[in-house]
C-alpha positions as CSV (number, residue, x, y, z in Angstrom):
1,M,66.5,-19.0,30.6
2,K,68.8,-20.2,33.3
3,T,70.9,-22.1,30.8
4,L,71.2,-19.0,28.7
5,F,72.3,-17.0,31.7
6,K,74.9,-19.6,32.5
7,K,76.2,-19.6,29.0
8,S,76.4,-15.8,28.9
9,V,78.3,-15.8,32.2
10,F,80.6,-18.4,30.9
11,G,81.1,-16.5,27.6
12,L,81.8,-13.3,29.6
13,A,84.4,-15.1,31.7
14,L,86.1,-16.5,28.6
15,F,86.0,-13.1,27.0
16,G,87.6,-11.5,30.1
17,L,90.3,-14.2,30.2
18,A,91.1,-13.7,26.6
19,N,91.4,-9.9,27.1
20,V,93.7,-10.5,30.1
21,A,95.8,-12.8,28.1
22,L,96.1,-10.3,25.2
23,A,97.0,-7.5,27.6
24,D,99.6,-9.7,29.2
25,A,101.1,-10.6,25.8
26,Q,101.1,-6.9,24.8
27,S,102.9,-5.8,28.1
28,V,105.4,-8.6,27.7
29,A,106.1,-7.5,24.1
30,D,106.4,-3.9,25.3
31,Y,108.8,-5.0,28.0
32,N,110.9,-6.9,25.5
33,A,111.0,-4.0,23.1
34,V,112.2,-1.7,25.9
35,W,114.7,-4.3,27.2
36,N,116.2,-4.9,23.7
37,K,116.9,-1.2,22.9
């Protein structure tokens, strides 16, 4: 049970990091789109 808990926490952390990376990429793309107008 403890290993499962550790894995789920690790998975959530990875998922959160992926979401942050996607949000950053999106904001950078938006910034570039505005800057290039």
